[in-house]
py3Dmol code that shows the C-alpha trace and the ligand (Angstrom):
import py3Dmol

protein = """\
ATOM      1  CA  UNK A   1      24.299 -28.321 -16.510  1.00  0.00           C
ATOM      2  CA  UNK A   2      22.754 -24.863 -16.222  1.00  0.00           C
ATOM      3  CA  UNK A   3      19.344 -24.177 -17.743  1.00  0.00           C
ATOM      4  CA  UNK A   4      18.564 -20.919 -19.502  1.00  0.00           C
ATOM      5  CA  UNK A   5      14.787 -21.427 -19.582  1.00  0.00           C
ATOM      6  CA  UNK A   6      12.776 -18.473 -18.370  1.00  0.00           C
ATOM      7  CA  UNK A   7       9.258 -17.027 -18.637  1.00  0.00           C
ATOM      8  CA  UNK A   8       7.389 -13.859 -19.424  1.00  0.00           C
ATOM      9  CA  UNK A   9       4.071 -13.540 -17.588  1.00  0.00           C
ATOM     10  CA  UNK A  10       3.888 -17.307 -17.225  1.00  0.00           C
ATOM     11  CA  UNK A  11       4.697 -17.989 -20.883  1.00  0.00           C
ATOM     12  CA  UNK A  12       7.637 -20.362 -20.938  1.00  0.00           C
ATOM     13  CA  UNK A  13      10.687 -19.623 -23.037  1.00  0.00           C
ATOM     14  CA  UNK A  14      13.010 -22.591 -23.476  1.00  0.00           C
ATOM     15  CA  UNK A  15      16.004 -20.270 -23.709  1.00  0.00           C
ATOM     16  CA  UNK A  16      16.983 -16.788 -22.590  1.00  0.00           C
ATOM     17  CA  UNK A  17      17.456 -15.122 -26.008  1.00  0.00           C
ATOM     18  CA  UNK A  18      15.061 -14.387 -28.866  1.00  0.00           C
ATOM     19  CA  UNK A  19      15.115 -12.078 -31.853  1.00  0.00           C
ATOM     20  CA  UNK A  20      14.105  -8.434 -31.434  1.00  0.00           C
ATOM     21  CA  UNK A  21      11.680  -6.865 -33.831  1.00  0.00           C
ATOM     22  CA  UNK A  22      13.898  -5.419 -36.564  1.00  0.00           C
ATOM     23  CA  UNK A  23      15.941  -7.297 -39.151  1.00  0.00           C
ATOM     24  CA  UNK A  24      14.981 -10.484 -40.925  1.00  0.00           C
ATOM     25  CA  UNK A  25      11.572 -11.067 -39.306  1.00  0.00           C
ATOM     26  CA  UNK A  26       9.301  -9.498 -41.921  1.00  0.00           C
ATOM     27  CA  UNK A  27       8.356 -12.337 -44.295  1.00  0.00           C
ATOM     28  CA  UNK A  28       6.994 -15.800 -43.498  1.00  0.00           C
ATOM     29  CA  UNK A  29      10.186 -17.329 -44.897  1.00  0.00           C
ATOM     30  CA  UNK A  30      12.350 -15.258 -42.548  1.00  0.00           C
ATOM     31  CA  UNK A  31      10.095 -16.063 -39.600  1.00  0.00           C
ATOM     32  CA  UNK A  32      10.245 -19.786 -40.366  1.00  0.00           C
ATOM     33  CA  UNK A  33      14.060 -19.625 -40.214  1.00  0.00           C
ATOM     34  CA  UNK A  34      13.701 -18.171 -36.732  1.00  0.00           C
ATOM     35  CA  UNK A  35      11.225 -20.940 -35.913  1.00  0.00           C
ATOM     36  CA  UNK A  36      13.759 -23.593 -36.986  1.00  0.00           C
ATOM     37  CA  UNK A  37      16.556 -22.097 -34.880  1.00  0.00           C
ATOM     38  CA  UNK A  38      17.349 -22.024 -31.149  1.00  0.00           C
ATOM     39  CA  UNK A  39      15.633 -18.644 -30.883  1.00  0.00           C
ATOM     40  CA  UNK A  40      13.454 -18.747 -27.737  1.00  0.00           C
ATOM     41  CA  UNK A  41      10.391 -17.254 -29.438  1.00  0.00           C
ATOM     42  CA  UNK A  42       9.372 -15.851 -32.803  1.00  0.00           C
ATOM     43  CA  UNK A  43       9.146 -12.060 -32.755  1.00  0.00           C
ATOM     44  CA  UNK A  44       7.475 -10.660 -35.873  1.00  0.00           C
ATOM     45  CA  UNK A  45       8.414  -7.339 -37.488  1.00  0.00           C
ATOM     46  CA  UNK A  46       6.703  -4.250 -36.139  1.00  0.00           C
ATOM     47  CA  UNK A  47       3.578  -3.862 -38.202  1.00  0.00           C
ATOM     48  CA  UNK A  48       1.282  -1.068 -39.241  1.00  0.00           C
ATOM     49  CA  UNK A  49      -2.307  -1.008 -40.448  1.00  0.00           C
ATOM     50  CA  UNK A  50      -1.301  -0.845 -44.094  1.00  0.00           C
ATOM     51  CA  UNK A  51       1.748  -2.469 -45.745  1.00  0.00           C
ATOM     52  CA  UNK A  52       4.746  -0.149 -46.014  1.00  0.00           C
ATOM     53  CA  UNK A  53       7.745  -0.084 -48.362  1.00  0.00           C
ATOM     54  CA  UNK A  54       9.793   1.829 -45.852  1.00  0.00           C
ATOM     55  CA  UNK A  55      12.331   4.576 -46.487  1.00  0.00           C
ATOM     56  CA  UNK A  56      14.658   4.943 -49.514  1.00  0.00           C
ATOM     57  CA  UNK A  57      17.970   3.016 -49.585  1.00  0.00           C
ATOM     58  CA  UNK A  58      20.653   2.971 -48.330  1.00  0.00           C
ATOM     59  CA  UNK A  59      18.742   2.717 -45.041  1.00  0.00           C
ATOM     60  CA  UNK A  60      20.713   0.112 -43.039  1.00  0.00           C
ATOM     61  CA  UNK A  61      24.491   0.077 -42.643  1.00  0.00           C
ATOM     62  CA  UNK A  62      26.579  -2.285 -40.585  1.00  0.00           C
ATOM     63  CA  UNK A  63      29.249  -0.618 -38.456  1.00  0.00           C
ATOM     64  CA  UNK A  64      32.289  -2.075 -36.689  1.00  0.00           C
ATOM     65  CA  UNK A  65      30.434  -2.000 -33.382  1.00  0.00           C
ATOM     66  CA  UNK A  66      26.774  -2.133 -34.368  1.00  0.00           C
ATOM     67  CA  UNK A  67      24.569  -0.679 -37.061  1.00  0.00           C
ATOM     68  CA  UNK A  68      22.706   2.481 -38.012  1.00  0.00           C
ATOM     69  CA  UNK A  69      19.346   2.350 -39.720  1.00  0.00           C
ATOM     70  CA  UNK A  70      16.318   4.355 -40.725  1.00  0.00           C
ATOM     71  CA  UNK A  71      14.213   1.572 -42.224  1.00  0.00           C
ATOM     72  CA  UNK A  72      10.904   3.392 -41.933  1.00  0.00           C
ATOM     73  CA  UNK A  73       8.899   0.368 -40.830  1.00  0.00           C
ATOM     74  CA  UNK A  74       8.827  -1.716 -43.993  1.00  0.00           C
ATOM     75  CA  UNK A  75       6.268  -4.443 -43.240  1.00  0.00           C
ATOM     76  CA  UNK A  76       3.478  -6.430 -44.858  1.00  0.00           C
ATOM     77  CA  UNK A  77       0.641  -4.845 -42.887  1.00  0.00           C
ATOM     78  CA  UNK A  78      -0.877  -6.379 -39.745  1.00  0.00           C
ATOM     79  CA  UNK A  79      -3.356  -8.621 -41.573  1.00  0.00           C
ATOM     80  CA  UNK A  80      -0.477 -10.696 -42.946  1.00  0.00           C
ATOM     81  CA  UNK A  81       1.028 -11.111 -39.470  1.00  0.00           C
ATOM     82  CA  UNK A  82      -2.345 -12.241 -38.145  1.00  0.00           C
ATOM     83  CA  UNK A  83      -2.292 -14.950 -40.823  1.00  0.00           C
ATOM     84  CA  UNK A  84       1.288 -15.899 -39.976  1.00  0.00           C
ATOM     85  CA  UNK A  85       0.455 -16.655 -36.323  1.00  0.00           C
ATOM     86  CA  UNK A  86      -1.224 -19.977 -37.037  1.00  0.00           C
ATOM     87  CA  UNK A  87       1.614 -20.989 -39.421  1.00  0.00           C
ATOM     88  CA  UNK A  88       4.243 -20.173 -36.829  1.00  0.00           C
ATOM     89  CA  UNK A  89       2.611 -21.955 -33.888  1.00  0.00           C
ATOM     90  CA  UNK A  90       3.879 -25.256 -35.276  1.00  0.00           C
ATOM     91  CA  UNK A  91       7.392 -24.417 -34.113  1.00  0.00           C
ATOM     92  CA  UNK A  92       6.229 -24.893 -30.497  1.00  0.00           C
ATOM     93  CA  UNK A  93       7.580 -21.653 -29.187  1.00  0.00           C
ATOM     94  CA  UNK A  94       5.828 -18.422 -28.293  1.00  0.00           C
ATOM     95  CA  UNK A  95       4.838 -16.146 -31.160  1.00  0.00           C
ATOM     96  CA  UNK A  96       5.059 -12.408 -30.497  1.00  0.00           C
ATOM     97  CA  UNK A  97       3.358  -9.648 -32.453  1.00  0.00           C
ATOM     98  CA  UNK A  98       5.022  -6.245 -32.524  1.00  0.00           C
ATOM     99  CA  UNK A  99       2.579  -3.425 -33.219  1.00  0.00           C
ATOM    100  CA  UNK A 100       3.684   0.012 -34.319  1.00  0.00           C
ATOM    101  CA  UNK A 101       0.583   1.994 -35.224  1.00  0.00           C
ATOM    102  CA  UNK A 102       0.856   5.431 -36.788  1.00  0.00           C
ATOM    103  CA  UNK A 103      -1.738   6.749 -34.321  1.00  0.00           C
ATOM    104  CA  UNK A 104      -3.773   5.632 -31.334  1.00  0.00           C
ATOM    105  CA  UNK A 105      -6.679   4.359 -33.442  1.00  0.00           C
ATOM    106  CA  UNK A 106      -4.310   2.151 -35.492  1.00  0.00           C
ATOM    107  CA  UNK A 107      -2.810   0.637 -32.329  1.00  0.00           C
ATOM    108  CA  UNK A 108      -6.252   0.007 -30.863  1.00  0.00           C
ATOM    109  CA  UNK A 109      -7.516  -1.667 -34.020  1.00  0.00           C
ATOM    110  CA  UNK A 110      -4.485  -3.944 -34.242  1.00  0.00           C
ATOM    111  CA  UNK A 111      -4.551  -4.889 -30.548  1.00  0.00           C
ATOM    112  CA  UNK A 112      -8.270  -5.674 -30.919  1.00  0.00           C
ATOM    113  CA  UNK A 113      -7.756  -7.875 -33.974  1.00  0.00           C
ATOM    114  CA  UNK A 114      -4.856  -9.828 -32.487  1.00  0.00           C
ATOM    115  CA  UNK A 115      -7.111 -10.801 -29.559  1.00  0.00           C
ATOM    116  CA  UNK A 116      -8.806 -13.440 -31.701  1.00  0.00           C
ATOM    117  CA  UNK A 117      -5.540 -15.059 -32.771  1.00  0.00           C
ATOM    118  CA  UNK A 118      -3.303 -17.571 -31.001  1.00  0.00           C
ATOM    119  CA  UNK A 119      -0.540 -15.025 -30.645  1.00  0.00           C
ATOM    120  CA  UNK A 120       1.115 -15.505 -27.240  1.00  0.00           C
ATOM    121  CA  UNK A 121       2.428 -12.031 -26.547  1.00  0.00           C
ATOM    122  CA  UNK A 122       1.834  -8.529 -27.901  1.00  0.00           C
ATOM    123  CA  UNK A 123       4.618  -5.939 -27.787  1.00  0.00           C
ATOM    124  CA  UNK A 124       3.473  -2.424 -28.613  1.00  0.00           C
ATOM    125  CA  UNK A 125       6.288  -0.341 -30.042  1.00  0.00           C
ATOM    126  CA  UNK A 126       6.322   3.107 -28.467  1.00  0.00           C
ATOM    127  CA  UNK A 127       9.763   3.872 -29.805  1.00  0.00           C
ATOM    128  CA  UNK A 128      10.144   3.817 -33.569  1.00  0.00           C
ATOM    129  CA  UNK A 129      12.512   6.721 -34.290  1.00  0.00           C
ATOM    130  CA  UNK A 130      12.371   6.624 -38.091  1.00  0.00           C
ATOM    131  CA  UNK A 131       8.954   7.804 -39.186  1.00  0.00           C
ATOM    132  CA  UNK A 132       9.327  11.207 -40.739  1.00  0.00           C
ATOM    133  CA  UNK A 133       7.343  13.797 -38.822  1.00  0.00           C
ATOM    134  CA  UNK A 134       6.314  11.400 -36.009  1.00  0.00           C
ATOM    135  CA  UNK A 135       7.921  11.835 -32.604  1.00  0.00           C
ATOM    136  CA  UNK A 136       8.455   8.714 -30.512  1.00  0.00           C
ATOM    137  CA  UNK A 137       5.437   8.023 -28.310  1.00  0.00           C
ATOM    138  CA  UNK A 138       7.690   6.885 -25.481  1.00  0.00           C
ATOM    139  CA  UNK A 139       9.133  10.380 -25.124  1.00  0.00           C
ATOM    140  CA  UNK A 140       5.655  11.930 -24.636  1.00  0.00           C
ATOM    141  CA  UNK A 141       4.568  10.706 -21.226  1.00  0.00           C
ATOM    142  CA  UNK A 142       1.024  12.114 -21.409  1.00  0.00           C
ATOM    143  CA  UNK A 143       0.383  10.330 -24.700  1.00  0.00           C
ATOM    144  CA  UNK A 144       2.044   7.179 -23.422  1.00  0.00           C
ATOM    145  CA  UNK A 145      -0.344   7.188 -20.474  1.00  0.00           C
ATOM    146  CA  UNK A 146      -3.427   7.819 -22.628  1.00  0.00           C
ATOM    147  CA  UNK A 147      -2.628   5.287 -25.364  1.00  0.00           C
ATOM    148  CA  UNK A 148      -1.644   2.598 -22.887  1.00  0.00           C
ATOM    149  CA  UNK A 149      -4.800   3.134 -20.859  1.00  0.00           C
ATOM    150  CA  UNK A 150      -6.971   2.570 -23.953  1.00  0.00           C
ATOM    151  CA  UNK A 151      -4.978  -0.431 -25.143  1.00  0.00           C
ATOM    152  CA  UNK A 152      -5.099  -2.152 -21.759  1.00  0.00           C
ATOM    153  CA  UNK A 153      -8.885  -1.714 -21.600  1.00  0.00           C
ATOM    154  CA  UNK A 154      -9.422  -3.906 -24.661  1.00  0.00           C
ATOM    155  CA  UNK A 155      -6.602  -6.418 -24.197  1.00  0.00           C
ATOM    156  CA  UNK A 156      -6.650  -9.899 -22.636  1.00  0.00           C
ATOM    157  CA  UNK A 157      -3.289 -11.081 -23.966  1.00  0.00           C
ATOM    158  CA  UNK A 158       0.112 -10.797 -22.342  1.00  0.00           C
ATOM    159  CA  UNK A 159       1.056  -7.257 -23.337  1.00  0.00           C
ATOM    160  CA  UNK A 160       4.073  -5.030 -22.976  1.00  0.00           C
ATOM    161  CA  UNK A 161       5.747  -1.960 -24.373  1.00  0.00           C
ATOM    162  CA  UNK A 162       8.969  -1.473 -26.321  1.00  0.00           C
ATOM    163  CA  UNK A 163      10.590   1.619 -24.852  1.00  0.00           C
ATOM    164  CA  UNK A 164      13.145   4.088 -26.176  1.00  0.00           C
ATOM    165  CA  UNK A 165      16.305   4.701 -24.173  1.00  0.00           C
ATOM    166  CA  UNK A 166      16.003   7.166 -21.281  1.00  0.00           C
ATOM    167  CA  UNK A 167      18.854   9.083 -19.746  1.00  0.00           C
ATOM    168  CA  UNK A 168      17.403  10.831 -16.708  1.00  0.00           C
ATOM    169  CA  UNK A 169      16.218   9.377 -13.399  1.00  0.00           C
ATOM    170  CA  UNK A 170      13.098  11.546 -13.451  1.00  0.00           C
ATOM    171  CA  UNK A 171      12.140   9.932 -16.743  1.00  0.00           C
ATOM    172  CA  UNK A 172      12.664   6.422 -15.354  1.00  0.00           C
ATOM    173  CA  UNK A 173      10.401   7.416 -12.424  1.00  0.00           C
ATOM    174  CA  UNK A 174       7.655   8.810 -14.660  1.00  0.00           C
ATOM    175  CA  UNK A 175       7.642   5.916 -17.122  1.00  0.00           C
ATOM    176  CA  UNK A 176       7.783   3.270 -14.394  1.00  0.00           C
ATOM    177  CA  UNK A 177       4.832   4.872 -12.653  1.00  0.00           C
ATOM    178  CA  UNK A 178       2.775   4.780 -15.880  1.00  0.00           C
ATOM    179  CA  UNK A 179       3.697   1.155 -16.638  1.00  0.00           C
ATOM    180  CA  UNK A 180       2.838   0.061 -13.091  1.00  0.00           C
ATOM    181  CA  UNK A 181      -0.462   1.926 -13.036  1.00  0.00           C
ATOM    182  CA  UNK A 182      -1.613   0.187 -16.234  1.00  0.00           C
ATOM    183  CA  UNK A 183      -0.442  -3.231 -15.137  1.00  0.00           C
ATOM    184  CA  UNK A 184       1.548  -3.942 -18.262  1.00  0.00           C
ATOM    185  CA  UNK A 185       3.222  -7.334 -17.944  1.00  0.00           C
ATOM    186  CA  UNK A 186       6.579  -6.442 -19.441  1.00  0.00           C
ATOM    187  CA  UNK A 187       8.689  -3.732 -20.988  1.00  0.00           C
ATOM    188  CA  UNK A 188      11.397  -4.216 -23.610  1.00  0.00           C
ATOM    189  CA  UNK A 189      14.270  -1.834 -23.319  1.00  0.00           C
ATOM    190  CA  UNK A 190      15.936  -0.428 -25.231  1.00  0.00           C
ATOM    191  CA  UNK A 191      15.006   0.404 -28.805  1.00  0.00           C
ATOM    192  CA  UNK A 192      17.814   1.904 -30.878  1.00  0.00           C
ATOM    193  CA  UNK A 193      19.264   5.287 -29.889  1.00  0.00           C
ATOM    194  CA  UNK A 194      17.207   7.536 -32.118  1.00  0.00           C
ATOM    195  CA  UNK A 195      18.432  10.127 -34.568  1.00  0.00           C
ATOM    196  CA  UNK A 196      22.148   9.508 -34.395  1.00  0.00           C
ATOM    197  CA  UNK A 197      24.453  10.213 -37.353  1.00  0.00           C
ATOM    198  CA  UNK A 198      27.512   8.594 -38.886  1.00  0.00           C
ATOM    199  CA  UNK A 199      29.447  10.696 -41.384  1.00  0.00           C
ATOM    200  CA  UNK A 200      31.869   9.337 -43.979  1.00  0.00           C
ATOM    201  CA  UNK A 201      34.706  11.890 -44.278  1.00  0.00           C
ATOM    202  CA  UNK A 202      35.684  10.572 -47.725  1.00  0.00           C
ATOM    203  CA  UNK A 203      32.294  11.062 -49.343  1.00  0.00           C
ATOM    204  CA  UNK A 204      31.494  13.947 -46.970  1.00  0.00           C
ATOM    205  CA  UNK A 205      27.999  12.462 -46.560  1.00  0.00           C
ATOM    206  CA  UNK A 206      26.051  10.603 -43.930  1.00  0.00           C
ATOM    207  CA  UNK A 207      26.006   6.847 -44.613  1.00  0.00           C
ATOM    208  CA  UNK A 208      22.225   6.403 -44.766  1.00  0.00           C
ATOM    209  CA  UNK A 209      19.881   8.324 -47.005  1.00  0.00           C
ATOM    210  CA  UNK A 210      16.558   8.823 -45.166  1.00  0.00           C
ATOM    211  CA  UNK A 211      15.933  11.860 -43.020  1.00  0.00           C
ATOM    212  CA  UNK A 212      19.169  13.547 -44.126  1.00  0.00           C
ATOM    213  CA  UNK A 213      21.233  10.851 -42.463  1.00  0.00           C
ATOM    214  CA  UNK A 214      19.626  10.587 -39.010  1.00  0.00           C
ATOM    215  CA  UNK A 215      19.060   7.018 -37.867  1.00  0.00           C
ATOM    216  CA  UNK A 216      18.764   4.611 -34.967  1.00  0.00           C
ATOM    217  CA  UNK A 217      22.059   3.330 -33.547  1.00  0.00           C
ATOM    218  CA  UNK A 218      22.257  -0.241 -32.263  1.00  0.00           C
ATOM    219  CA  UNK A 219      24.718  -2.951 -31.318  1.00  0.00           C
ATOM    220  CA  UNK A 220      27.797  -2.790 -29.094  1.00  0.00           C
ATOM    221  CA  UNK A 221      27.699   1.020 -29.016  1.00  0.00           C
ATOM    222  CA  UNK A 222      24.429   1.009 -27.071  1.00  0.00           C
ATOM    223  CA  UNK A 223      24.929  -1.843 -24.583  1.00  0.00           C
ATOM    224  CA  UNK A 224      25.755   0.456 -21.611  1.00  0.00           C
ATOM    225  CA  UNK A 225      22.523   2.344 -22.266  1.00  0.00           C
ATOM    226  CA  UNK A 226      20.534  -0.885 -22.460  1.00  0.00           C
ATOM    227  CA  UNK A 227      22.025  -2.155 -19.227  1.00  0.00           C
ATOM    228  CA  UNK A 228      21.305   1.072 -17.350  1.00  0.00           C
ATOM    229  CA  UNK A 229      17.710   1.170 -18.609  1.00  0.00           C
ATOM    230  CA  UNK A 230      17.057  -2.444 -17.611  1.00  0.00           C
ATOM    231  CA  UNK A 231      18.577  -1.827 -14.189  1.00  0.00           C
ATOM    232  CA  UNK A 232      16.673   1.400 -13.629  1.00  0.00           C
ATOM    233  CA  UNK A 233      13.318  -0.213 -14.452  1.00  0.00           C
ATOM    234  CA  UNK A 234      14.188  -3.378 -12.510  1.00  0.00           C
ATOM    235  CA  UNK A 235      14.773  -1.235  -9.411  1.00  0.00           C
ATOM    236  CA  UNK A 236      11.447   0.544  -9.867  1.00  0.00           C
ATOM    237  CA  UNK A 237       9.216  -2.420 -10.803  1.00  0.00           C
ATOM    238  CA  UNK A 238       9.873  -4.483  -7.657  1.00  0.00           C
ATOM    239  CA  UNK A 239       9.113  -7.692  -9.554  1.00  0.00           C
ATOM    240  CA  UNK A 240       5.652  -6.512 -10.692  1.00  0.00           C
ATOM    241  CA  UNK A 241       6.650  -6.031 -14.357  1.00  0.00           C
ATOM    242  CA  UNK A 242       9.063  -8.217 -16.297  1.00  0.00           C
ATOM    243  CA  UNK A 243      11.813  -6.967 -18.573  1.00  0.00           C
ATOM    244  CA  UNK A 244      13.247  -7.936 -21.962  1.00  0.00           C
ATOM    245  CA  UNK A 245      16.779  -6.559 -22.192  1.00  0.00           C
ATOM    246  CA  UNK A 246      17.722  -5.354 -25.680  1.00  0.00           C
ATOM    247  CA  UNK A 247      20.829  -3.647 -26.999  1.00  0.00           C
ATOM    248  CA  UNK A 248      24.283  -4.800 -27.965  1.00  0.00           C
ATOM    249  CA  UNK A 249      24.113  -8.485 -27.062  1.00  0.00           C
ATOM    250  CA  UNK A 250      26.840 -10.200 -29.060  1.00  0.00           C
ATOM    251  CA  UNK A 251      28.040 -12.886 -26.655  1.00  0.00           C
ATOM    252  CA  UNK A 252      26.755 -15.019 -23.782  1.00  0.00           C
ATOM    253  CA  UNK A 253      28.666 -12.699 -21.455  1.00  0.00           C
ATOM    254  CA  UNK A 254      26.597  -9.743 -22.719  1.00  0.00           C
ATOM    255  CA  UNK A 255      23.425 -11.739 -21.984  1.00  0.00           C
ATOM    256  CA  UNK A 256      24.799 -12.567 -18.509  1.00  0.00           C
ATOM    257  CA  UNK A 257      25.329  -8.849 -17.824  1.00  0.00           C
ATOM    258  CA  UNK A 258      21.681  -8.141 -18.765  1.00  0.00           C
ATOM    259  CA  UNK A 259      20.662 -11.000 -16.452  1.00  0.00           C
ATOM    260  CA  UNK A 260      22.593  -9.404 -13.566  1.00  0.00           C
ATOM    261  CA  UNK A 261      20.921  -6.069 -14.332  1.00  0.00           C
ATOM    262  CA  UNK A 262      17.488  -7.752 -14.011  1.00  0.00           C
ATOM    263  CA  UNK A 263      16.364  -8.867 -17.473  1.00  0.00           C
ATOM    264  CA  UNK A 264      13.962 -11.844 -17.579  1.00  0.00           C
ATOM    265  CA  UNK A 265      15.036 -12.556 -21.173  1.00  0.00           C
ATOM    266  CA  UNK A 266      16.950 -10.762 -23.923  1.00  0.00           C
ATOM    267  CA  UNK A 267      16.172  -9.814 -27.505  1.00  0.00           C
ATOM    268  CA  UNK A 268      18.794  -9.629 -30.227  1.00  0.00           C
ATOM    269  CA  UNK A 269      18.622  -7.748 -33.539  1.00  0.00           C
ATOM    270  CA  UNK A 270      21.983  -6.378 -34.729  1.00  0.00           C
ATOM    271  CA  UNK A 271      23.936  -9.565 -34.028  1.00  0.00           C
ATOM    272  CA  UNK A 272      21.160 -11.643 -35.618  1.00  0.00           C
ATOM    273  CA  UNK A 273      21.361  -9.461 -38.755  1.00  0.00           C
ATOM    274  CA  UNK A 274      25.169  -9.925 -38.929  1.00  0.00           C
ATOM    275  CA  UNK A 275      25.394 -13.618 -38.032  1.00  0.00           C
ATOM    276  CA  UNK A 276      22.050 -15.217 -38.842  1.00  0.00           C
ATOM    277  CA  UNK A 277      19.951 -17.464 -36.610  1.00  0.00           C
ATOM    278  CA  UNK A 278      22.958 -19.547 -35.504  1.00  0.00           C
ATOM    279  CA  UNK A 279      23.725 -16.702 -33.108  1.00  0.00           C
ATOM    280  CA  UNK A 280      20.968 -17.994 -30.813  1.00  0.00           C
ATOM    281  CA  UNK A 281      22.688 -21.375 -30.418  1.00  0.00           C
ATOM    282  CA  UNK A 282      26.108 -19.806 -29.859  1.00  0.00           C
ATOM    283  CA  UNK A 283      24.891 -17.214 -27.347  1.00  0.00           C
ATOM    284  CA  UNK A 284      22.882 -19.808 -25.410  1.00  0.00           C
ATOM    285  CA  UNK A 285      25.920 -22.101 -25.204  1.00  0.00           C
ATOM    286  CA  UNK A 286      28.121 -19.224 -24.078  1.00  0.00           C
ATOM    287  CA  UNK A 287      25.565 -18.145 -21.456  1.00  0.00           C
ATOM    288  CA  UNK A 288      25.304 -21.692 -20.120  1.00  0.00           C
ATOM    289  CA  UNK A 289      29.105 -21.916 -19.972  1.00  0.00           C
ATOM    290  CA  UNK A 290      29.499 -18.727 -17.948  1.00  0.00           C
ATOM    291  CA  UNK A 291      26.658 -19.702 -15.607  1.00  0.00           C
ATOM    292  CA  UNK A 292      28.169 -23.160 -15.170  1.00  0.00           C
ATOM    293  CA  UNK A 293      31.631 -21.763 -14.481  1.00  0.00           C
ATOM    294  CA  UNK A 294      30.176 -19.533 -11.771  1.00  0.00           C
ATOM    295  CA  UNK A 295      28.074 -22.323 -10.274  1.00  0.00           C
ATOM    296  CA  UNK A 296      24.652 -20.959 -11.255  1.00  0.00           C
ATOM    297  CA  UNK A 297      22.071 -23.583 -12.235  1.00  0.00           C
ATOM    298  CA  UNK A 298      19.188 -21.324 -13.325  1.00  0.00           C
ATOM    299  CA  UNK A 299      18.269 -17.868 -14.586  1.00  0.00           C
ATOM    300  CA  UNK A 300      16.462 -17.067 -11.335  1.00  0.00           C
ATOM    301  CA  UNK A 301      19.642 -17.552  -9.293  1.00  0.00           C
ATOM    302  CA  UNK A 302      21.303 -14.647 -11.095  1.00  0.00           C
ATOM    303  CA  UNK A 303      18.429 -12.360 -12.169  1.00  0.00           C
ATOM    304  CA  UNK A 304      18.864  -8.848 -10.836  1.00  0.00           C
ATOM    305  CA  UNK A 305      21.669  -9.931  -8.495  1.00  0.00           C
ATOM    306  CA  UNK A 306      24.054  -7.177  -9.503  1.00  0.00           C
ATOM    307  CA  UNK A 307      26.504  -6.720  -6.624  1.00  0.00           C
ATOM    308  CA  UNK A 308      27.180  -3.303  -5.082  1.00  0.00           C
ATOM    309  CA  UNK A 309      30.749  -2.142  -5.262  1.00  0.00           C
TER     310      UNK A 309
END
"""
ligand_1 = """\
11
DHB
C 11.895 0.739 -37.276
C 12.911 1.082 -36.431
C 12.736 0.918 -35.072
O 13.715 1.214 -34.188
C 11.533 0.436 -34.603
O 11.355 0.307 -33.285
C 10.542 0.077 -35.446
C 10.725 0.223 -36.800
C 12.036 0.926 -38.712
O 12.560 1.976 -39.100
O 11.591 0.070 -39.466
"""
view = py3Dmol.view(width=600, height=400)
view.addModel(protein, "pdb")
view.setStyle({"model": 0}, {"cartoon": {"style": "trace"}})
view.addModel(ligand_1, "xyz")
view.setStyle({"model": 1}, {"stick": {}})
view.zoomTo()
view.show()
């Protein structure tokens, strides 16, 4: 029987797939459902200094092959997530904080305050596309370098960065160099494809309200972008930084493709929103089946082993 256990910076994950920060991980009740499932860890919703209501509705729409959203970071404020950590530790799986400060000072304050908690991993979100008037940090390499430098100075936890999708090799080179120089332990790629638009020809309107219809695209549509980003960073990190693959994982076969590309684990949002926490059991079973059929006993036997054509 194949095992799908893995690790991030020495923190053991019993299975290969966990939830991504995004849907259904905002309240304690939602997080407890994740705790009770086969999800490999408990990722909490990206938080800000102050609680936020988020953007006006409709702000999330399911699509045939994914979803589009401009949620606007609705969350309870980081102090609540600090309180949740001790509640969630009883599920005996890693608890991950996702931090999405509105500015450098906010990120620094939150990183500092999570140091004194039992949180296992901190993911800093450099790629929220939905805050009106705020460009994504991950597309400004100078700022990325500065903010990361300051964060790493004050952090003793396992820390990593959630990255936006990149489409140019020079960008992969620049970002990889910054991540390596600051010794981050992991990156998560990709966040949703920012500022896309779906138009309904009947109503002659976009299908979400915020920002005049611009929103982050996720799900099956974005899997090829997620795979290329994981592969590009895997090739540049030479094993020094680990990778969460994110984007369009619906089946165990999708997870297997991310494993071939070099992902140490995968995160799932859109499928989790559509199917609920049972998706983690199904996807783990499907991944084990495909590994078993191909004669692979462990994640390490396949990781990064994409074959050249
Ligand atoms: C939101 C969307 C994102 O893609 C993200 O990384 C963080 C927050 C949001 O709009 O809530």
